[in-house]
C-alpha positions in Angstrom: -75.0 -86.2 -82.3 -75.5 -89.0 -79.8 -71.9 -90.1 -80.2 -70.7 -86.6 -79.5 -72.9 -86.3 -76.4 -71.7 -89.6 -75.1 -68.0 -88.6 -75.5 -68.8 -85.2 -73.9 -70.4 -86.9 -70.9 -67.6 -89.4 -70.6 -65.0 -86.6 -70.7 -67.0 -84.6 -68.1 -67.2 -87.6 -65.7 -63.5 -88.3 -66.2 -62.6 -84.7 -65.5 -64.7 -84.5 -62.3 -63.4 -87.8 -61.2 -59.8 -86.7 -61.8 -60.3 -83.4 -60.0 -61.9 -85.2 -57.0 -59.3 -87.9 -56.9 -56.5 -85.3 -56.5 -58.1 -84.4 -53.2 -57.4 -87.8 -51.7 -54.3 -88.6 -49.6 -53.0 -90.9 -46.9 -51.9 -90.4 -43.3 -48.4 -91.8 -43.9 -46.4 -92.5 -47.0 -43.9 -94.8 -45.2 -45.0 -97.9 -43.2 -43.0 -100.8 -41.7 -44.9 -104.1 -41.1 -43.5 -107.4 -39.7 -44.0 -110.7 -41.3 -47.4 -112.2 -40.6 -48.4 -109.0 -38.7 -50.8 -106.2 -39.5 -50.5 -102.4 -39.8 -53.0 -99.9 -41.0 -53.1 -96.7 -43.0 -55.9 -94.3 -43.6 -57.1 -92.7 -46.9 -58.9 -89.4 -46.4 -60.0 -86.4 -48.4 -58.2 -83.1 -48.0 -61.4 -81.3 -48.9 -65.1 -82.1 -49.4 -65.5 -84.2 -52.5 -68.1 -83.2 -55.1 -68.3 -86.7 -56.6 -67.5 -90.2 -55.4 -64.1 -91.6 -56.2 -63.4 -95.2 -57.1 -60.0 -96.2 -55.7 -58.0 -99.3 -56.6 -54.7 -100.0 -54.8 -51.9 -101.4 -56.9 -49.0 -103.3 -55.4 -45.6 -103.4 -57.0 -45.1 -107.0 -55.8 -48.1 -109.2 -55.4 -46.6 -111.8 -53.1 -45.1 -109.4 -50.4 -48.2 -108.2 -48.7 -52.1 -108.2 -48.7 -54.2 -105.1 -48.6 -57.7 -105.2 -47.2 -59.6 -103.8 -49.0 -57.8 -103.4 -52.3 -60.7 -101.5 -53.9 -63.3 -99.2 -52.5 -65.4 -96.2 -53.3 -64.8 -93.0 -51.4 -68.2 -91.3 -51.2 -68.8 -87.7 -52.0 -69.0 -85.5 -48.9 -68.0 -88.5 -46.7 -67.2 -87.7 -43.1 -65.5 -91.1 -42.4 -62.2 -92.1 -43.6 -61.2 -95.4 -45.3 -58.9 -97.7 -43.2 -56.8 -100.2 -45.1 -55.1 -103.1 -43.4 -51.6 -104.3 -44.5 -50.5 -107.9 -43.8 -46.9 -108.7 -44.3 -46.2 -111.9 -46.3 -42.6 -111.7 -47.5 -39.7 -109.5 -46.5 -38.9 -106.7 -48.9 -39.8 -103.2 -50.1 -43.2 -102.7 -51.9 -44.5 -99.5 -53.5 -48.3 -99.2 -53.4 -50.0 -96.8 -55.7 -53.7 -96.0 -56.5 -55.7 -95.5 -59.6 -59.3 -94.2 -60.1 -62.1 -95.5 -62.4 -60.5 -93.9 -65.4 -57.2 -95.7 -64.7 -55.6 -92.3 -63.8 -53.0 -92.3 -61.0 -54.2 -90.7 -57.8 -51.0 -88.8 -57.1 -51.0 -88.4 -53.4 -52.3 -91.9 -52.5 -49.1 -93.9 -52.4 -47.0 -95.8 -49.8 -43.5 -97.2 -49.4 -44.1 -100.4 -47.4 -41.2 -102.2 -45.8 -41.9 -105.8 -44.7 -39.4 -106.8 -42.1 -38.5 -110.2 -40.6 -37.8 -109.0 -37.0 -38.4 -105.9 -34.9 -35.3 -106.8 -32.9 -33.1 -106.6 -36.0 -34.6 -103.2 -36.7 -33.5 -101.9 -33.3 -30.1 -103.6 -33.6 -29.6 -101.9 -36.9 -30.4 -98.5 -35.4 -28.0 -99.1 -32.5 -25.2 -100.1 -34.9 -25.9 -97.0 -36.9 -25.5 -94.7 -33.9 -22.4 -96.5 -32.7 -20.6 -96.3 -36.0 -21.6 -92.6 -36.3 -20.0 -91.9 -32.9 -17.0 -94.0 -33.6 -16.3 -92.3 -36.9 -16.9 -88.9 -35.4 -14.5 -89.5 -32.5 -11.9 -91.1 -34.7 -10.3 -87.8 -35.6 -9.3 -86.8 -32.1 -6.7 -89.4 -31.2 -4.5 -88.0 -34.0 -5.2 -84.4 -32.9 -4.3 -85.4 -29.3 -1.1 -87.1 -30.1 0.0 -84.2 -32.3 -0.7 -81.8 -29.4 1.0 -83.9 -26.8 4.2 -84.4 -28.9 4.0 -80.8 -30.4 4.9 -82.6 -33.6 3.2 -84.0 -36.7 6.2 -86.0 -37.8 4.9 -89.4 -38.8 1.6 -88.1 -40.1 1.5 -88.1 -43.8 0.6 -84.7 -45.3 -0.9 -86.3 -48.5 -3.4 -88.2 -46.3 -4.4 -84.9 -44.6 -4.8 -82.8 -47.7 -6.8 -85.6 -49.5 -9.0 -85.8 -46.4 -9.9 -82.1 -46.3 -10.7 -82.1 -50.0 -12.8 -85.2 -49.7 -14.8 -84.0 -46.6 -15.3 -80.6 -48.2 -16.9 -82.1 -51.3 -18.9 -84.5 -49.1 -20.2 -81.6 -47.1 -21.2 -79.8 -50.2 -23.2 -82.8 -51.4 -24.9 -83.2 -48.0 -25.7 -79.5 -47.4 -26.9 -79.1 -51.0 -29.5 -81.9 -50.7 -30.5 -81.1 -47.2 -30.7 -77.3 -47.1 -31.5 -76.1 -50.7 -35.1 -76.5 -51.9 -34.1 -76.4 -55.6 -31.9 -79.4 -55.1 -34.6 -81.3 -53.2 -37.1 -80.5 -55.9 -34.8 -81.7 -58.7 -34.2 -84.9 -56.7 -37.9 -85.4 -56.2 -38.6 -84.8 -59.9 -36.1 -87.6 -60.7 -37.3 -89.9 -57.9 -41.0 -89.0 -57.4 -41.6 -91.4 -54.6 -38.0 -91.7 -53.3 -36.7 -90.5 -50.0 -34.0 -87.8 -49.7 -30.8 -89.8 -49.2 -29.2 -87.2 -47.0 -30.2 -87.1 -43.3 -29.3 -84.6 -40.6 -26.6 -86.9 -39.1 -24.9 -87.0 -42.6 -24.7 -83.2 -42.6 -23.4 -83.1 -39.0 -20.8 -85.8 -39.6 -19.4 -84.3 -42.8 -19.2 -80.7 -41.3 -17.6 -82.1 -38.1 -15.1 -84.1 -40.2 -14.1 -80.9 -42.0 -13.7 -79.1 -38.7 -11.5 -81.8 -37.2 -9.4 -82.1 -40.3 -8.9 -78.3 -40.3 -7.6 -78.5 -36.8 -5.1 -81.2 -37.9 -4.0 -78.9 -40.8 -3.4 -76.1 -38.4 -1.3 -78.4 -36.3 0.7 -79.3 -39.4 1.5 -75.6 -39.9 2.6 -74.8 -36.3 4.2 -78.0 -35.0 7.5 -79.7 -35.8 7.2 -81.5 -39.1 10.8 -82.4 -39.9 10.6 -81.1 -43.4 7.5 -83.1 -44.4 5.4 -81.6 -47.2 2.6 -82.5 -49.6 4.0 -84.6 -52.5 3.8 -83.7 -56.1 1.8 -86.8 -56.7 -0.9 -85.5 -54.3 -0.8 -82.1 -56.0 -1.3 -83.8 -59.4 -4.3 -85.8 -58.2 -5.8 -82.7 -56.6 -5.4 -80.8 -59.9 -7.3 -83.5 -61.7 -10.1 -83.4 -59.1 -10.1 -79.6 -59.2 -10.6 -79.6 -63.0 -13.6 -82.0 -62.6 -15.2 -79.9 -60.0 -14.6 -76.5 -61.7 -15.8 -77.8 -65.1 -18.9 -79.4 -63.7 -19.7 -76.2 -61.7 -19.2 -74.1 -64.8 -21.5 -76.3 -66.8 -24.1 -76.1 -64.1 -23.8 -72.3 -64.0 -24.3 -72.3 -67.7 -27.4 -74.5 -67.3 -25.8 -77.3 -69.3 -26.0 -79.5 -66.2 -28.4 -79.4 -63.3 -26.8 -78.4 -60.0 -27.8 -81.8 -58.6 -25.5 -83.4 -61.2 -22.7 -81.1 -60.0 -23.3 -82.5 -56.5 -23.2 -86.0 -57.8 -19.8 -85.3 -59.5 -18.6 -83.9 -56.1 -19.6 -87.2 -54.5 -17.8 -89.2 -57.1 -14.6 -87.3 -56.4 -15.1 -88.0 -52.7 -15.4 -91.7 -53.5 -12.2 -91.7 -55.5 -10.4 -89.9 -52.6 -11.7 -92.5 -50.1 -10.1 -95.2 -52.2 -6.7 -93.7 -52.5 -6.2 -91.6 -49.3 -4.8 -94.4 -47.1 -2.1 -95.3 -49.6 0.4 -92.5 -48.8 0.3 -93.2 -45.0 0.7 -96.9 -45.5 3.8 -96.3 -47.8 5.2 -93.8 -45.3 5.0 -96.3 -42.4 6.6 -98.9 -44.6 9.5 -96.7 -45.6 10.1 -95.5 -42.1 9.6 -99.0 -40.7 7.7 -97.3 -37.9 4.2 -96.0 -37.0 5.6 -93.3 -34.6 3.5 -90.2 -34.8 0.5 -92.0 -36.5 -2.3 -92.6 -34.1 -3.5 -96.2 -33.8 -6.6 -94.9 -32.0 -7.8 -93.3 -35.2 -7.5 -96.7 -36.9 -9.2 -98.7 -34.2 -12.2 -96.3 -34.2 -12.3 -96.2 -38.0 -12.2 -100.0 -38.0 -15.1 -100.2 -35.5 -17.2 -97.7 -37.5 -16.5 -99.5 -40.8 -17.2 -102.9 -39.4 -20.5 -101.9 -37.8 -21.5 -100.0 -41.0 -21.1 -103.2 -43.1 -22.8 -105.3 -40.4 -25.7 -102.9 -40.5 -26.0 -103.3 -44.2 -25.9 -107.1 -43.9 -28.6 -107.0 -41.1 -30.8 -104.8 -43.3 -30.2 -107.1 -46.3 -31.5 -110.1 -44.2 -34.2 -108.2 -42.4 -35.7 -106.7 -45.6 -34.6 -109.3 -48.1 -32.6 -106.4 -49.7 -29.4 -108.1 -50.8 -29.5 -106.1 -54.0 -28.5 -103.0 -52.0 -25.2 -104.7 -51.3 -24.4 -106.8 -54.3 -26.5 -105.0 -56.9 -24.9 -101.7 -56.1 -21.7 -102.6 -54.3 -20.1 -99.1 -54.1 -20.9 -98.3 -50.5 -20.2 -101.8 -49.2 -17.1 -102.0 -51.2 -15.7 -98.7 -49.9 -16.5 -99.8 -46.4 -14.7 -103.1 -46.9 -11.8 -101.3 -48.6 -11.4 -99.0 -45.6 -11.6 -101.9 -43.1 -8.9 -103.8 -45.0 -6.6 -100.8 -44.8 -7.4 -100.5 -41.1 -6.3 -104.2 -40.6 -3.1 -103.5 -42.5 -2.4 -100.4 -40.4 -3.0 -102.5 -37.2 -0.6 -105.2 -38.5 2.0 -102.4 -39.2 1.6 -101.0 -35.6 1.2 -104.2 -33.6 3.2 -106.8 -35.6 5.5 -105.5 -38.3 7.0 -102.5 -36.5 6.1 -103.0 -32.9 9.8 -103.5 -31.9 11.0 -100.5 -34.0 13.3 -98.2 -32.0 12.9 -95.4 -34.5 11.8 -92.2 -32.9 11.0 -88.9 -34.3 13.1 -85.8 -33.6 10.3 -84.4 -31.5 10.3 -87.5 -29.3 14.0 -87.1 -28.7 13.5 -83.4 -27.9 10.8 -84.3 -25.3 13.0 -86.9 -23.6 16.0 -84.5 -23.5 13.9 -81.7 -21.9 12.6 -84.1 -19.3 16.0 -85.5 -18.3 18.2 -82.5 -19.0 20.7 -84.7 -20.9 22.3 -84.6 -24.2 20.2 -86.7 -26.7 21.7 -89.9 -28.0 21.6 -90.0 -31.7 19.7 -92.9 -33.2 21.6 -95.4 -35.3 20.1 -94.0 -38.4 21.0 -90.3 -38.8 18.2 -89.2 -41.1 14.5 -89.7 -41.2 13.2 -90.8 -44.5 10.5 -88.5 -45.8 7.6 -89.3 -48.1 
């Protein structure tokens, strides 16, 4: 009988302690602290506690920061909050959780602490982020302008354009799904309970704007002189494969075989594949024509600027937060940025070195010169334009 009463009392205390501990929370779940500097956060009760709660803070990495105090008792009915001081010791990311006297997790008392080397590097990273965002956003318009000025899209590869619109459409679906739909966000949170939503507002704006700018280019391809250019059968074949992946994954998600979040991930994987291959048709077309006429170098210069600053930002963050694993542990993002920059360098070599003395002009350029001089056009030495 005594044993039964003891177990009953222990269970009752644990139940009361668990119920009261769920009433605790913190004023911020994300804190950045510099090396050898201090920051504070506050633990407080969302409602009056009926019993005191013993709180012990647990650090994911012991050597990255100090917490003062690490343990405390939050009194029942307390009117004052508990302030905890964080001291940064080593750069990196640290998750801080809390447990009560029964070793049960206090769900809403957790922090993601970032220990940084320098505040100046934080601001530099932010500047780099905005500059490459602007550079990538503006990079679509030099090609649109040159098409408008020439009233021709000759020299612009149609495979590149069609791959671009499919890629940015899928990218927009991924971003909008995770940013606007609560069900997607809840599914992401269930898989990453203390993780941040990877999609920010600027990601949504960029992807939708990229779709808009690419649609303008497609309209230009339909109404301007194109000298018989068309989308190749190779591009159609690739798009068919991508379409099968998207349709099948969407059907499985609709049948509840997959989560819709998994469908969005599959869309993002297709986008990554497109990013890898989309530059190849334009590079081959320039090589075969031995000319970059009709292909905007301004697009490439801005894309190069954006890609370079994106990688520099990742390197700065890797140093500032001792987070090299984000680059070398999961190299997809960095590798894609590097791949794009290398293609940009190749395009610049084509434009400024390999074909800078090329006299090859498009039919639309000859027409423009003729109209301006009211003379009969002189046929170029080569009579036909090679098409890709």
